[in-house]
Each structure stands twice: as structure tokens, then as C-alpha cells.
C-alpha positions in Angstrom: -15.1 -5.7 -22.7 -11.6 -5.1 -23.4 -10.4 -6.6 -20.3 -12.1 -10.0 -21.2 -9.4 -10.1 -24.0 -6.6 -10.3 -21.6 -7.8 -13.6 -20.1 -5.5 -16.0 -22.0 -2.5 -14.0 -21.3 0.1 -15.3 -19.0 1.1 -12.6 -16.8 4.7 -12.0 -16.1 6.3 -8.7 -14.6 9.2 -7.2 -16.6 12.5 -7.2 -15.0 12.8 -3.3 -15.0 9.5 -3.2 -13.2 10.5 -6.0 -10.6 13.8 -4.2 -9.8 13.3 -0.7 -11.0 16.3 -0.6 -12.8 17.0 2.0 -15.6 15.7 0.9 -18.9 17.3 1.2 -22.2 14.8 4.0 -23.0 14.6 5.5 -19.5 10.8 5.7 -20.0 9.9 2.7 -17.8 11.9 3.8 -14.7 11.0 7.4 -14.7 7.2 7.0 -15.2 6.5 3.3 -13.9 8.8 3.3 -11.1 10.4 6.5 -10.3 13.0 5.2 -7.9 16.3 7.2 -7.8 19.0 5.0 -6.1 22.0 4.3 -8.1 21.6 0.6 -7.4 18.1 0.7 -8.9 16.7 -0.9 -5.6 15.3 0.3 -2.4 18.0 1.7 0.1 19.1 -0.6 2.9 17.1 -0.9 6.2 17.7 2.3 8.3 18.0 4.6 5.1 15.2 6.2 3.2 15.0 5.4 -0.5 15.0 8.3 -3.0 12.5 8.6 -5.5 11.9 11.0 -8.6 8.2 11.2 -8.7 6.5 12.0 -11.9 3.1 13.8 -12.5 1.1 11.0 -12.2 2.6 9.9 -9.2 2.2 13.2 -7.5 -1.4 13.3 -8.9 -2.4 10.0 -7.1 -0.5 11.4 -3.8 -2.5 14.5 -4.1 -5.8 12.8 -4.7 -5.5 10.5 -1.9 -4.1 13.2 0.7 -6.8 15.5 -0.1 -9.4 12.8 0.4 -7.8 11.8 3.9 -7.6 15.4 4.8 -11.3 15.5 5.1 -11.0 13.4 8.2 -8.0 15.4 9.9 -9.1 17.2 13.2 -9.4 20.9 12.7 -6.7 22.9 14.1 -6.8 26.7 15.4 -3.9 27.9 13.0 -3.1 27.2 9.3 -0.6 24.5 8.9 1.7 23.6 6.2 -0.7 21.1 4.7 -3.7 23.0 5.1 -2.1 25.5 2.9 -0.9 23.3 0.1 -2.2 23.8 -3.3 -2.9 20.9 -5.7 0.4 21.0 -7.3 2.4 21.2 -3.9 1.7 17.8 -2.5 4.3 15.1 -2.4 4.7 11.8 -0.6 5.7 13.4 2.6 2.7 15.4 2.5 0.5 12.1 2.0 2.3 10.3 5.0 1.8 13.7 7.1 -1.9 13.5 6.4 -2.1 9.9 7.4 -0.5 10.7 10.7 -2.9 13.4 11.5 -5.6 10.9 10.7 -4.4 8.5 13.3 -4.5 11.2 16.1 -7.4 10.6 18.3 -8.7 7.5 16.8 -8.6 3.9 17.8 -7.4 1.0 15.6 -10.9 0.3 14.1 -11.7 4.1 13.6 -8.5 4.4 11.6 -9.5 1.6 9.3 -12.9 2.7 9.0 -11.4 6.1 7.6 -9.4 4.4 4.9 -12.3 2.4 3.7 -14.5 5.3 3.3 -11.5 7.0 1.4 -11.2 4.0 -0.9 -15.0 3.9 -1.5 -14.9 7.7 -2.3 -12.4 7.0 -5.1 -14.9 4.5 -6.8 -17.8 5.3 -9.1 -21.1 4.2 -7.7 -21.7 0.3 -7.9 -18.0 -0.4 -8.4 -17.7 -3.1 -6.0 -20.7 -5.0 -7.3 -19.2 -4.6 -11.0 -15.6 -5.8 -9.6 -17.4 -8.9 -8.2 -18.8 -9.8 -11.6 -15.6 -9.2 -13.5 -13.4 -10.8 -10.9 -15.0 -13.8 -9.1 -12.6 -15.4 -6.5 -10.9 -17.5 -9.0 -7.3 -18.3 -9.8 -7.2 -16.2 -12.9 -8.7 -13.2 -11.0 -6.2 -13.5 -8.3 -3.2 -13.7 -10.7 -4.6 -10.8 -13.0 -5.0 -8.4 -9.8 -1.4 -9.4 -8.7 -0.3 -8.3 -12.2 -2.0 -5.0 -12.0 -0.6 -4.3 -8.3 3.0 -3.9 -9.7 2.5 -1.0 -12.1 -0.3 0.7 -10.7 0.6 1.0 -6.9 4.1 1.5 -7.5 3.7 5.3 -6.2 2.4 4.0 -2.8 4.5 1.1 -1.8 7.4 1.3 -4.2 8.9 -1.4 -6.4 7.4 -4.8 -6.3 7.3 -7.9 -8.5 4.8 -10.9 -9.0 5.9 -14.2 -7.1 4.4 -17.7 -6.9 2.6 -18.4 -3.8 0.4 -21.5 -2.5 -2.9 -21.0 -1.9 -5.0 -23.9 -0.5 -2.5 -26.3 -1.8 -2.6 -24.6 -5.4 0.4 -22.9 -6.6 -0.3 -19.7 -8.5 1.4 -16.5 -9.4 -1.0 -14.5 -7.2 1.7 -13.0 -4.9 3.2 -9.6 -5.1 6.3 -9.0 -3.2 7.0 -5.2 -2.1 10.9 -4.9 -2.0 10.7 -2.2 0.8 7.5 -0.6 1.4 7.5 3.1 0.9 4.7 3.9 3.0 6.2 1.9 6.3 9.7 3.3 5.4 8.5 7.0 5.2 6.2 6.8 8.1 8.4 4.4 10.3 5.3 3.6 12.2 4.1 0.1 12.4 0.5 1.2 13.7 0.4 3.0 10.3 1.4 0.2 8.4 -1.2 -2.2 10.2 -4.1 0.2 10.7 -4.1 2.2 7.8 -2.7 -0.1 5.0 -2.6 -3.7 5.8 -5.8 -4.2 7.5 -8.1 -1.7 5.5 -6.5 -3.0 2.2 -7.3 -6.6 3.3 -10.8 -6.1 4.3 -11.5 -3.7 1.1 -10.6 -6.6 -1.2 -12.0 -9.4 0.9 -15.4 -7.9 2.0 -16.1 -5.1 -0.6 -14.6 -6.7 -3.9 -15.1 -10.5 -2.7 -11.5 -11.5 -3.7 -9.6 -12.3 -0.6 -6.3 -10.7 0.2 -3.7 -11.2 2.7 -0.6 -8.9 3.5 2.3 -10.2 5.1 4.7 -7.3 6.2 8.1 -8.0 7.3 9.3 -5.7 9.8 12.8 -6.7 9.7 13.6 -5.3 6.2 10.2 -3.5 5.4 9.2 -5.7 2.7 5.8 -7.2 2.4 4.1 -10.2 0.5 0.4 -9.5 -1.0 -1.2 -12.8 -1.5 -4.3 -12.5 -3.6 -6.7 -15.5 -3.1 -6.0 -16.1 0.5 -8.3 -15.3 3.1 -6.7 -13.0 5.9 -6.6 -14.3 9.6 -8.6 -12.2 12.2 -6.5 -9.5 14.2 -6.0 -11.5 17.0 -4.4 -14.4 15.4 -2.1 -12.3 13.0 1.4 -12.0 14.1 1.4 -8.2 13.4 -0.8 -7.7 16.5 2.1 -8.3 18.7 4.5 -6.3 16.8 6.5 -3.6 18.7 7.5 -0.2 17.7 10.3 0.8 15.5 11.9 2.7 18.3 14.8 4.2 16.2 12.7 5.7 13.5 9.3 6.2 14.8 8.5 9.9 16.2 5.8 8.3 18.4 7.3 5.1 19.5 7.1 3.9 23.0 10.2 2.0 23.7 8.9 0.6 26.9 6.0 -1.0 25.3 6.3 -4.7 24.1 3.7 -3.9 21.5 2.8 -0.9 19.5 0.2 1.1 21.4 -1.5 2.0 18.3 -2.2 -1.7 17.8 -3.9 -2.0 21.2 -6.1 0.9 21.2 
């Protein structure tokens, strides 16, 4: 298979992908990154980063939004999301659908929805094939970290591969997300934890057999993904005690010491 020919390659992240700066051709930024900030980097905390999404980015947003929309509770009257056609979806639509999926569901139920959506995106037998191609080795962890940067920028924004230590071994199997687009647009701790962090960790660790730990930083909205590292259970993870973003979350509870969506 073609993928096997890539094994000897040492994966490094091009600078223009790491920081989303404009390349000399302009192609890498507009297609692979899409960030539209004049500085070439995400906006400071408290400001929403501007993006120029291309055809492929919007296609992914539409696909995920329509898959998740199947789990949205029915409403009596048509809403903006229900009226949208394939070409009308954008990132805000995707986030709005995610918020609707949260409504009326417990933390575990939200994670189950995301798992079903992810499985529905794959052909039959894909997890088993992934396990064969990518056993939990250093190479597999580094390979998947390298793939994450170009293929998931539409979801989380610009990122770069970093060196991490897994069980005493240093390896380039970490991905640093500069400022998570999903968290930035939702402004919701519960959505970050219940519909991104834990479902993604569980999917890679249990479905694909490749451990993954995600470590969000709620001070600046960055996040580290560490392939090859087994994630801790919810009760032992620091995010389980994270309070709301009271200034930017529309459903925040200012009086709660912990985000209510993490307790249900």
C-alpha cells in the first residue's frame, strides 16, 4: 500500500502550516489553513479569529453538521439550520448544531452521539483496518500527529507537531493547537469536554487502538493532543473541575464552581 512507503520519512510540520502565515504562493494558507488574521496567527483571547474557509473546509463542516443534525431534537417550526441547503453551511452552523445536540442530553449521552457520528463517517470495518495499519507504536503515534495538522485545521484551527514524552520516551507525537476554533466559537467548556475531548480520546483509544490524550488550556484556548498517551478517566482529569466561561458562554452559570454540563 502507498502508506507503507511513507514509513522512513521523518515528519516535520512546514512553518506555513504551523503558524498559518501567508506562503509565497498563497496556496498553502488559503487551502490548508484558511486563517484570515493579518498577523497570520489566531486572535488574542477574548477575540474571535477570522477565517477564509474554502470549498473543502465547508464540505467537511457541512458533512459533520448534517450527520449531527440527525440527533437534534425535533422542533415545531422550521429553524435556520433546518432550512439550510448543502452549500449554505458554515462553521457557525456546525457549532450551532453541536449546541442543539447538547440540549437535553447528559455528558455521557453527548459523547455517545459524537461516537456514532464518527463511526458513520467511516466505511465498514475501518477501525479494524486502522488497528492493523497503525498498531500502538511510536511510529504510528508520530504518523497520526503529522496527519492531524493538515487534515483537522478546519475543525480546530492552526496547529503544529511538537515533541512530547510518553512513558519516558521523547517523540514527535504531540500536536499543539494554537487556539481551538471549536472552543473559541462555542465559548462553552461543556462542548469542548463532552463533544470533542472525551469522544475523540475514546474513539482513538478504544475504536482505533491508538491511545490519545487531549489537554485543553482554558486560559488561552490552546490544546495539546498527545498520541500514544493513555488518557485518564474523567474523575481524575483536571477538566472535570473546570468552571464556565462566564463572559462568553451564552448558557454559563456564573454561580457554579464547575461547568454544569460536566456534572450532568
